[in-house]
Every structure is written in C-alpha cells, then in structure tokens.
C-alpha positions in Angstrom: -5.3 17.5 -25.7 -8.2 16.4 -23.5 -8.0 15.8 -19.8 -9.4 12.3 -20.3 -6.5 11.6 -22.7 -4.0 12.8 -20.2 -5.6 10.8 -17.3 -5.3 7.6 -19.4 -1.8 8.4 -20.5 -0.6 8.9 -16.9 -2.2 5.6 -15.8 -0.5 3.8 -18.8 2.8 5.4 -17.9 2.6 4.5 -14.2 1.3 1.0 -14.6 3.3 0.2 -17.8 0.3 -1.6 -19.2 -2.8 -0.8 -21.3 -4.8 -3.6 -19.7 -3.9 -2.5 -16.1 -4.6 1.1 -16.9 -8.0 0.1 -18.4 -8.8 -1.9 -15.2 -7.8 1.0 -13.0 -10.0 3.5 -14.9 -12.9 1.1 -15.4 -12.6 1.3 -19.1 -12.1 -1.3 -21.8 -8.7 -1.9 -23.3 -9.8 -0.8 -26.8 -11.0 2.5 -25.3 -7.6 3.1 -23.7 -5.9 2.2 -27.0 -8.1 4.6 -28.9 -7.4 7.5 -26.6 -3.7 6.8 -26.7 -3.7 6.7 -30.5 -5.6 9.9 -30.7 -3.1 11.6 -28.3 -0.1 10.4 -30.3 -1.7 11.6 -33.6 -2.5 15.0 -32.1 1.1 15.4 -30.9 2.6 13.9 -34.0 4.9 11.5 -32.1 5.1 8.1 -30.4 4.6 8.3 -26.6 5.0 4.6 -25.7 6.7 1.6 -27.2 5.2 -1.8 -26.6 6.8 -5.2 -27.0 5.8 -8.6 -25.9 7.7 -8.2 -22.6 7.3 -4.6 -21.6 5.9 -1.1 -22.2 8.3 1.9 -22.0 8.0 5.6 -22.5 9.7 7.3 -25.4 11.7 10.5 -24.6 8.7 12.6 -25.7 6.5 10.4 -23.5 8.7 11.0 -20.5 8.4 14.8 -21.1 4.6 14.5 -21.4 4.3 12.4 -18.2 5.8 15.2 -16.1 3.5 17.8 -17.5 0.4 15.6 -17.5 0.9 14.6 -13.8 1.2 18.3 -13.0 -1.9 19.3 -15.0 -4.0 16.6 -13.4 -2.7 17.5 -10.0 -3.7 21.1 -10.5 -7.2 20.0 -11.6 -7.5 17.9 -8.5 -6.3 20.7 -6.2 -8.7 23.1 -7.9 -11.6 20.7 -7.2 -10.5 20.2 -3.6 -10.3 23.9 -2.9 -13.7 24.6 -4.4 -15.2 21.8 -2.3 -13.3 23.2 0.8 -14.8 26.6 0.1 -18.2 25.1 -0.2 -17.7 22.9 2.9 -18.9 19.8 1.2 -17.5 16.4 2.2 -17.9 14.7 -1.2 -16.0 13.5 -4.2 -13.2 11.0 -4.8 -10.6 10.5 -2.0 -7.4 8.9 -3.4 -5.5 6.9 -0.8 -2.2 5.1 -1.4 -1.7 2.3 1.3 0.8 -0.3 2.0 -0.3 -3.9 2.2 -1.5 -4.2 5.8 -3.5 -0.9 5.8 -4.9 -1.6 2.3 -6.0 -5.2 3.0 -6.9 -5.2 6.7 -7.1 -1.7 8.3 -9.1 0.3 5.7 -11.7 -2.5 4.9 -12.5 -2.5 8.6 -12.9 1.3 8.9 -14.3 2.3 5.5 -17.8 0.8 5.9 -18.5 3.1 9.0 -17.0 6.1 7.2 -19.0 5.4 4.0 -22.2 5.3 6.1 -21.5 8.7 7.6 -20.2 10.3 4.4 -22.1 8.6 1.6 -20.9 11.1 -1.1 -17.3 10.2 -0.7 -15.8 7.6 -3.1 -12.7 6.0 -1.6 -10.1 5.1 -4.2 -7.4 2.9 -2.6 -4.1 2.1 -4.4 -2.0 -0.6 -2.8 1.8 -1.0 -2.9 4.6 -1.6 -0.4 5.7 1.3 1.8 8.4 2.6 -0.6 5.9 2.6 -3.5 3.4 4.5 -1.4 5.9 7.2 -0.5 6.9 7.5 -4.2 3.2 7.8 -5.3 2.7 10.5 -2.7 5.7 12.4 -4.0 4.5 12.1 -7.6 1.0 13.3 -6.6 -0.5 9.9 -7.3 -2.7 10.1 -4.2 -3.9 12.7 -1.7 -3.3 10.6 1.4 -0.9 7.7 2.2 -0.9 5.1 4.9 2.3 3.1 5.7 3.8 0.9 8.4 7.1 2.7 8.6 8.0 6.4 9.0 8.4 8.4 5.8 11.3 10.8 5.6 10.7 12.7 2.4 10.9 16.4 1.9 7.4 17.9 1.5 5.6 15.0 3.2 4.1 15.1 6.7 4.0 11.8 8.5 1.6 11.5 11.4 1.3 8.3 13.6 -2.2 7.1 14.3 -2.2 3.4 15.3 0.2 1.1 17.2 0.4 -2.6 16.6 2.7 -5.6 17.3 4.3 -8.0 14.9 4.2 -11.7 15.7 5.8 -14.9 14.4 3.2 -16.9 12.5 3.6 -20.7 12.1 1.6 -23.6 10.7 -0.9 -25.2 13.2 0.8 -28.6 13.0 2.0 -31.0 15.7 5.7 -29.9 15.6 4.8 -26.3 16.2 2.0 -27.2 18.7 4.5 -29.1 20.8 6.5 -25.9 21.3 3.6 -24.6 23.5 4.3 -21.0 22.5 8.0 -21.1 23.1 10.2 -20.3 20.1 13.9 -19.7 20.6 16.3 -17.8 18.4 18.3 -21.1 17.9 15.2 -22.8 16.6 14.1 -19.8 14.5 17.5 -20.1 12.7 16.6 -23.5 11.4 13.0 -23.2 10.4 11.9 -22.5 6.8 11.3 -18.7 6.7 9.0 -16.6 4.5 9.8 -13.0 3.8 8.2 -10.0 2.2 9.8 -8.0 -0.6 12.7 -5.6 0.4 10.5 -2.4 0.1 8.0 -3.7 2.7 7.8 -1.9 6.0 7.1 -5.2 7.7 10.2 -6.7 6.2 12.4 -3.8 7.4 11.2 -4.1 10.9 11.4 -7.9 11.0 15.0 -7.7 9.8 15.8 -5.3 12.7 14.2 -7.6 15.2 16.1 -10.7 13.8 19.4 -8.9 14.0 18.7 -8.0 17.7 18.5 -11.8 18.3 21.9 -12.3 16.6 20.2 -13.7 13.4 21.3 -12.3 10.1 18.1 -12.3 7.9 20.0 -13.5 4.8 21.5 -16.4 6.7 18.1 -17.9 7.7 16.6 -20.9 6.0 14.7 -18.8 3.5 11.9 -20.7 1.8 10.2 -18.0 -0.2 9.8 -14.3 -0.8 6.1 -13.3 -1.3 4.8 -9.8 -2.2 1.7 -9.6 0.0 0.8 -10.3 3.6 -2.1 -12.5 2.4 0.3 -14.7 0.4 2.6 -15.0 3.4 -0.4 -16.1 5.6 -1.5 -18.6 3.0 2.0 -20.0 2.8 2.2 -20.3 6.6 -1.2 -22.0 6.7 -0.3 -24.6 4.2 3.1 -25.4 5.8 5.5 -23.6 3.6 7.3 -21.9 6.6 7.1 -19.4 9.4 7.1 -15.6 9.1 7.0 -12.3 11.0 3.7 -10.7 10.2 1.2 -8.0 11.4 -0.9 -9.2 14.3 -3.9 -7.3 12.8 -3.5 -9.3 9.6 -3.0 -12.7 11.3 -5.6 -12.6 14.0 -8.5 -14.0 11.9 -6.5 -17.0 10.7 -5.2 -17.6 14.3 -8.7 -17.3 15.8 -9.9 -19.9 13.2 -7.1 -22.3 14.3 -5.5 -22.3 10.9 -2.1 -20.9 12.1 -0.3 -20.4 15.4 1.1 -17.1 16.7 4.3 -16.8 18.8 4.7 -13.6 20.7 8.0 -12.0 21.6 8.4 -9.3 24.2 10.6 -6.9 22.2 10.1 -3.2 21.6 11.4 -3.9 18.0 8.2 -5.8 17.3 6.0 -2.8 18.1 5.3 -0.4 15.3 3.2 2.5 14.3 1.1 3.1 11.2 1.4 6.5 9.7 -0.9 8.9 7.7 1.0 10.8 5.0 -0.1 14.0 3.3 1.7 16.8 1.4 2.9 19.8 3.4 2.2 22.4 0.7 -1.2 21.1 -0.6 -4.6 22.2 0.8 -6.5 19.1 2.0 -9.9 18.3 0.5 -12.7 18.1 3.0 -12.8 14.3 2.5 -9.0 14.0 3.2 -9.4 16.2 6.3 -12.2 14.0 7.5 -10.1 10.8 7.1 -7.2 12.4 9.0 -9.6 13.1 11.9 -11.9 10.1 11.8 -9.4 7.2 11.2 -7.5 7.6 14.5 -10.8 8.0 16.3 -12.2 4.8 14.8 -9.3 2.7 16.0 -9.3 4.3 19.5 -13.0 3.4 19.8 -12.2 -0.2 18.7 -9.9 -0.5 21.7 
C-alpha cells in the first residue's frame, strides 16, 4: 500500500464520493478511481460499494479506514515534530471551521498571516460545529474553530473572540416601519429561517428564543438552510427573518440590503473557540495560528 492510495481512500471514505474526494485532493476523478482500484486489487477485496444514490464502505473498508486514518495521522505528526525541531513555520496547516469562521473570520485574517508566513499553506475544511468537533476527534484537522464550546475528551477548547448575534430582516417597508423595534409577539408571527440542528448559531438562537417564551419549533418556520450565506440571501430576497452572526451580516447591512435588529440579551453574546488535541504536539504553523489569530482580532478592535 502507498501513502497516496491511503490518503485518497480516507477522503473517499469521509466524503462518500469519488468526485468530491478528487476535488478535495486536486485530482481528476479517473485518477482517484485508478488508485482505489489498485488498492482493492492489492488487498484482494472490495473496499467500497457504489450505487446511483450512495457510496458506502464494506466491512473490510471500515477496518482499513481506521488504520489508514491512524497511519496518515502518524505521518502528519512526524512531519510536524520534525518541523518543530527545525523551528520552521512552513507546510500545510489543516483547519476545520464552522460556517461563520470559515466564511467570514478566516478570510479576513488569512491574507495578513499569509503575508507574514508565506511558506504556510492553509487548508480549511468547512462544516457545522458538530462536524468540526467530529473531524478533530478523527484527526481530520490539526486545529478547529467553532462558535460553541466543545466538550469532548482529548480536545482543548480556548475562547479567542466575542461577538453578538442579531436578528436580520429584509430591508422592505414593513420592517422599516418598525424603526428597530421588534417584539417577541411580532417575532412569533414572522416567517423564520433557521440553520441545521448541528449549527452553533442555531443552538444559541434557540436558547435566546426560549428565554422570550418562544418555542423554536412553534415559530412560523419558512426554511432551514445549511449555511449563513444562504440565510442572508434568503433574508435579502424577502424569504423571512433569522438570527445570525453580526460579523456575517454587517456587509449586507452596511450596503442597505438587509436590516439588523439588536436585542440586549446576554444569550445573544457568544464566543468563538480554537480547538486542538491535548495529546498531540502542535506544528509550528498551528502554534503560530493559536497565537496570531486572537491578536489579529484584538488589533481590529
């Protein structure tokens, strides 16, 4: 078995797709298929079963996935410790981030960090908070960034940035006439957009709504969307209102495309957290990000 074959197999197993694995690895789909076929021939067994609707691992494939992830993790840690010993801040830094950090926080900070550390390649994997925690547990990334505290054995969770959630609404006459005043009674009747259940924003929004005496499932739910950008687009085009990150919404609000309603509630204040594994030695690039990212946002005011 070759390391490249194992790397491709792990991506196929995690993404449940040859095409998505090819995209993640910057390869063509025929190349991924060729490596998978060669691996199955070498081992003398089927590792995956593909149908028109899904891809699933066979029992031998499930066994190999565990060992392949461990082998690749050991290779990564060996590279990290060698670089640490050499004192070089270089190489690939894999980051798993929930939606708001991946789409809004990291794109703001990474240009400055890339300018200071040009030999670091930032590889960002996006999912909701629960997926990020799972990827960190499975050694799918060296660092994680989420909008809710992670309570998982073996993971350290360090707060680094505070923000507030706001209610975003279409910039239309009915909402303009409210002049920034939105009551719980009115909120109960408005079409409401929500994130998926694993989202940190969704969990915190639900806590806030319950503090107002509003059961989230009893609202006038219009849609569930799986990214903050989709939520903001839905708000902009009049699909409904939603509780969103102020960091994510501020550009649309500044451009006059949406309205923001602020509520003075501690339940709308939240932290973003950096995650890393307790037992693993950090690469120089990861140690750099842990130090530089909080400083960047402190300097931004």
